[in-house]
C-alpha positions, 0 to 999 in steps of 0.5 A: 693533520698539520697539513689541514691546520695550515690549510685552515689558517691560509683560508682564514687569512685569505677570507679576512683580507677579502672581507676587508676589501669588500667592506672598505674603500679602495681605489678600484671600487668602480661604480656601484652596481647594487646599492644596499644602503646609502653608504654601502653597495656592491661595486664592480671591483667586488667581483675581482675580490670574490673571484680571487678569493674563490680561486685561492680557496679552490687552489688550496683545496686542489693542493690538499686533494692532490697531496692526499692522493699521492700519499695514500 
């Protein structure tokens, strides 16, 4: 049970950082690919953020599943 709590906390922190990177401005934004409004859009750098977020959550899920198999 504690293992799942830790996993939820990690997923929440990684997701919060991803949202901050997607909604804020940073040096590697890149050009706008899709304009959502005059002030917001999807940049090329956003794909790296989403890819990193997905890799972190998939790695976490893999650790949880491998841990469950070795114990059970």
